C-alpha positions in Angstrom: 1.8 179.2 -18.4 0.8 176.0 -16.8 2.1 172.4 -17.2 -0.4 170.5 -19.4 -0.5 167.4 -17.3 0.0 169.1 -13.9 -1.6 167.1 -11.0 -1.9 163.8 -12.9 -0.4 160.4 -12.2 0.6 158.6 -15.2 1.7 155.1 -16.0 3.6 154.1 -18.7 4.4 150.4 -19.5 7.8 149.7 -21.4 8.9 152.7 -20.1 12.5 151.8 -19.9 13.3 152.2 -23.3 12.3 153.5 -26.8 8.8 155.1 -27.1 7.9 154.3 -23.7 10.8 156.1 -22.0 10.4 159.3 -24.2 6.7 159.5 -23.1 8.0 159.2 -19.8 10.1 161.8 -19.8 7.7 164.1 -21.8 5.1 163.5 -19.6 7.1 164.2 -16.6 8.1 167.8 -18.1 4.4 168.4 -18.2 4.0 168.1 -14.9 2.8 164.3 -14.5 4.3 162.2 -11.6 5.0 159.0 -13.5 5.3 155.5 -12.6 7.5 153.8 -15.2 6.6 150.1 -15.6 8.9 148.1 -17.1 9.8 144.0 -17.1 13.3 145.2 -17.4 13.7 146.9 -13.9 16.7 148.2 -14.2 16.2 149.9 -17.6 12.5 151.4 -15.8 14.7 152.6 -12.9 16.9 154.4 -15.3 14.2 156.2 -16.5 12.6 157.2 -13.3 16.2 158.8 -12.3 16.3 160.5 -15.1 13.1 162.3 -14.7 13.8 162.8 -10.7 17.2 164.0 -11.5 15.5 166.8 -13.5 13.3 167.8 -10.6 10.2 165.7 -11.7 8.4 162.9 -9.6 8.6 159.2 -10.8 9.0 155.4 -9.8 9.9 152.4 -11.4 7.9 149.3 -11.0 9.4 145.8 -12.4 6.6 143.9 -13.6 5.8 142.1 -16.7 2.4 142.9 -18.1 1.5 139.4 -19.3 1.4 138.4 -15.3 -2.0 139.4 -14.1 -1.2 139.0 -10.6 1.6 141.2 -10.9 0.0 144.0 -12.9 -3.0 144.0 -9.9 -0.2 144.5 -7.2 1.4 147.3 -9.1 -1.9 149.2 -9.5 -1.9 148.9 -5.5 1.9 149.9 -5.0 1.4 152.9 -7.4 -1.7 154.2 -5.9 -0.1 154.1 -2.7 3.1 155.8 -3.8 2.0 158.4 -6.0 -2.1 158.7 -5.9 -4.8 157.5 -8.1 -3.8 157.0 -11.7 -5.3 159.2 -14.5 -3.4 158.7 -17.2 -2.4 155.1 -18.7 -0.1 154.4 -21.7 0.1 150.9 -22.8 3.1 150.8 -24.6 4.8 147.6 -23.6 5.5 145.2 -26.8 7.3 142.7 -28.4 8.0 141.6 -32.2 9.3 138.8 -33.9 9.6 137.9 -37.7 9.1 134.3 -38.0 7.4 133.4 -41.5 4.1 131.6 -40.8 4.9 129.0 -42.8 8.4 128.1 -41.2 9.0 126.2 -38.5 5.5 125.0 -36.4 7.0 125.1 -33.0 8.8 128.3 -33.8 5.9 130.1 -35.4 3.3 128.7 -32.6 5.7 130.1 -29.9 6.3 133.3 -31.4 2.6 133.8 -31.8 1.8 133.1 -28.4 4.3 135.3 -27.0 3.4 138.3 -29.4 -0.1 138.2 -28.5 0.4 137.7 -24.8 2.3 140.8 -24.5 1.0 143.0 -27.3 -2.5 142.2 -26.6 -3.4 140.4 -23.4 -1.0 142.7 -21.8 -2.8 145.4 -22.5 -6.2 143.9 -21.1 -4.0 143.2 -17.8 -2.9 146.5 -17.4 -6.2 148.1 -18.1 -7.9 146.1 -16.5 -5.7 146.3 -13.5 -6.0 150.1 -13.0 -9.6 150.2 -14.3 -11.2 151.2 -10.8 -8.6 154.2 -10.6 -9.1 155.7 -14.0 -13.0 155.4 -13.3 -12.6 157.3 -10.3 -10.2 159.7 -11.9 -12.3 160.0 -14.9 -9.1 159.2 -16.7 -7.7 158.4 -20.2 -5.8 155.6 -21.8 -3.7 155.8 -24.5 -2.5 152.3 -26.6 0.3 152.0 -28.6 -0.8 150.5 -32.0 1.1 150.9 -35.1 0.4 151.3 -39.0 0.3 147.5 -38.6 -3.0 148.3 -37.0 -4.4 148.8 -40.7 -1.8 147.4 -43.2 0.9 144.4 -43.1 3.1 146.9 -44.6 6.1 146.1 -46.2 7.9 144.1 -43.7 7.7 140.3 -44.2 6.6 137.8 -42.1 4.9 139.5 -39.2 1.5 137.9 -38.9 1.4 138.2 -35.4 2.6 141.2 -35.0 -0.3 142.5 -37.3 -2.8 140.5 -36.0 -1.5 141.8 -32.1 -1.7 145.7 -33.4 -5.2 145.3 -35.1 -6.4 143.8 -31.6 -5.1 146.9 -29.8 -7.0 149.1 -32.3 -10.3 147.1 -31.6 -9.7 147.0 -28.0 -9.2 150.5 -28.0 -12.6 151.4 -29.9 -14.5 148.8 -27.7 -13.3 150.1 -24.6 -14.0 153.8 -25.6 -17.4 152.9 -26.3 -17.9 151.4 -23.1 -16.1 153.3 -20.6 -17.5 156.8 -22.0 -20.4 156.7 -19.7 -17.9 156.9 -17.0 -15.6 159.8 -18.3 -12.8 157.8 -19.3 -11.1 158.5 -22.7 -9.5 155.5 -24.6 -7.4 156.3 -27.4 -4.4 154.8 -29.7 -1.3 156.0 -31.2 -0.2 154.7 -34.6 3.8 154.6 -35.3 5.0 154.1 -38.2 8.7 153.2 -38.5 10.1 154.5 -35.4 14.1 153.7 -34.4 13.8 152.0 -31.0 15.8 149.4 -29.9 12.8 147.1 -30.3 12.9 147.0 -34.1 17.2 147.8 -34.0 18.0 144.1 -35.5 15.2 144.0 -37.9 16.4 147.2 -39.3 20.1 146.3 -39.3 19.2 143.0 -40.8 17.0 144.4 -43.6 18.3 147.8 -45.3 16.3 147.4 -48.2 13.2 146.9 -46.7 13.6 149.9 -44.6 14.7 151.8 -48.0 11.3 150.8 -49.7 9.5 152.0 -46.4 11.0 155.4 -46.3 10.3 156.0 -50.0 6.8 155.3 -49.1 6.9 157.8 -46.3 6.1 161.2 -47.6 8.2 163.0 -44.9 11.2 160.7 -46.4 12.8 159.5 -42.7 12.4 157.2 -40.0 10.7 158.6 -36.6 12.4 159.1 -33.5 10.8 158.0 -30.0 10.5 161.9 -29.5 7.9 161.9 -32.3 5.4 160.0 -30.2 5.5 162.4 -27.1 3.5 165.3 -29.0 0.7 163.0 -29.8 0.7 161.4 -26.4 0.6 164.4 -24.4 -2.2 166.2 -26.7 -4.4 162.7 -26.1 -3.5 162.9 -22.3 -4.2 166.3 -21.8 -7.7 168.1 -21.3 -7.0 169.6 -25.1 -8.4 166.3 -26.0 -11.5 166.3 -23.8 -13.9 165.1 -26.7 -11.3 162.8 -28.4 -12.2 159.2 -27.9 -12.5 155.9 -30.0 -9.9 157.2 -32.2 -5.8 157.1 -33.2 -3.4 159.5 -34.2 -1.1 158.2 -36.6 2.5 159.2 -36.6 3.9 157.8 -39.4 5.4 160.1 -41.6 2.8 159.9 -43.9 2.8 156.6 -44.7 -1.1 155.8 -44.9 -1.8 158.6 -46.9 -0.2 157.2 -50.2 
C-alpha cells in the first residue's frame, strides 16, 4: 500500500517538540520529506535527526515565526533543499496566563508576544510559502484550539483565546480566497494535550486539570500522537474536498 503523503514536501513550524514533533514524525512515516522549523534550532535538529535515522528525509531550519524576513529566507532555503512545499502546518505557539486585570506592563507584553507568535506568525509563514503552495495546489493545516471557540476553564488566558479565535478566522478567510488556486486550508482544534508548552500550567493547576477532564467524555488528556491522525488526513488526498473546516481533537470536550 502506498503511503498517504508520498511525494509531498511538508513544513511543520514548532516541530522541535510536542504536537509539532509528533506531526513531523507522522508525516515522515507517511512518505513526506519534512522541513522541521523551530526557533529552538537544537530541538528542530533533534526531530529531523529522528526522521533521517529512521530512513526518512528531513532538514531542520532554525527560524522564529515572528521574523518575517527569516520566514521568507526559510521558504527559499527549504525549496532549494527539498523541493516545492505542498504541505504547511502552522503549529508554533506560546501561552502565558497573566490576568487581564493584572500588572499593566506584564499584561501588555504577554498580549503582544502571544499575538505576535500565535497569529502574526501564522501570517508570516503562510505568506512566505504562498507562491509554492499555489504552484503545488497545496494544503495548509493551522493548529487552533478548543479556545478557538470557548475560553474553557483555564483562567487568565485572554490573549491566548483571542489568538486562537484569530487562527480559526484566518483559516476560513484563506480557504475562501485560495480555493480557486486549489489550495485547501483547514485547522485542528486540540483539547488539553500534554505538551512541554503547557506542562507548567498543568503542574501548577491540578484542580483545573481535573475540572477539564471531568468535562471531557473520553476522561483523559490527549497526547501529541492524538493530533497526528487528523493532521495526516487533512494533508492527504483523503481530504480532497475538505477546506475551511476544523477537526476537533478534544476528547469530546465541546460536545457537552
